[in-house]
N, C-alpha and C positions, 0 to 999 in steps of 0.2 A: 031256153035262153031265145029271146026274141031277137029279130032282126036289128033293133035298135040297140040291144046289148052287144051284138056282134060289131056293128058299126063303131060303138063307143070303144070296145076293146081294140079294134084295129087302129082308131085314130090315136089313142094313148100309145100304143106300141109303135106307131108310126112315127110320132114326134119324139118319143124317146130314143128311137133309132137313129132319126135325123141328128138329133144333138151328139150322138156318138160318132156318126159317120163325118160329120162336118169337119172336124180338125184332122182327119186322117189323110195324110200324104199332102198336107198343105205346105207350102214354101211361101215364106213373107217376102214382101218386096225389098226389104233390107237384105235377107239373105241371097235374094236373086240379083241384087246390085242394081236394081232399076226402079228407084222410088218416084212414083207420080207425084208432081208437085200438088199440094193440098190434101194428101192423103197420108194417114199415119204410117211409118215405116213398118209396123206389124200387120199391115193389111195383106191379104192374100194376092200373090203375084198372078195366079192364073186359077180363079175360081170355076172349077168344072161342075157347076150347079146340076145340070141334066144328068150327067152321071151318077152325082151323089143321090139325086131323087130316085133314079131307077134302082141303084142298089138298095136304097132305103125301102122302097116299096116291095122288092122282092124278099127281103129279110123280114120286114114287117108281115107280109102275107104269109110266110112260112110260119112265123111264131105265132101269129094270131090263130092260124089254122090248129096248131098244136094246143094252144091254150083252150080254144073253144071245144075242141075234141075232148080234152080232160074234163071240161066243166059239163059238157053234154053227156058224157058217159057215166057221169056220176061218181068217178074217182074221187073228186074234191066236191064237198057240197058246202053250202053257207053253215049248216050245223058244225062242221069240222072247224071252220074259222071262227066260230062265235066263242071267243075267250072269256066273255062274262056270262055264259050260260044264260042268256036272254035277260039278264038284269043289267040295266044300265045306269 
């Protein structure tokens, strides 16, 4: 597994994790009772983006390390994932 592969695995997992973490714990402006003029009522009242980025990075680092370790150790290989037996 090359460094490029590791970076790609991390990037994919990071963005997937971000999309999972973004809506967690969010309160809309409508629920908060303070809708800013010109914004939709469903917009977040207090978007703590820095905290969400830190959580995303920590979770993605752990998951990427696990996945890369599994791939490097040979527990799962490309041959195991080839459902068409080399015929496409």
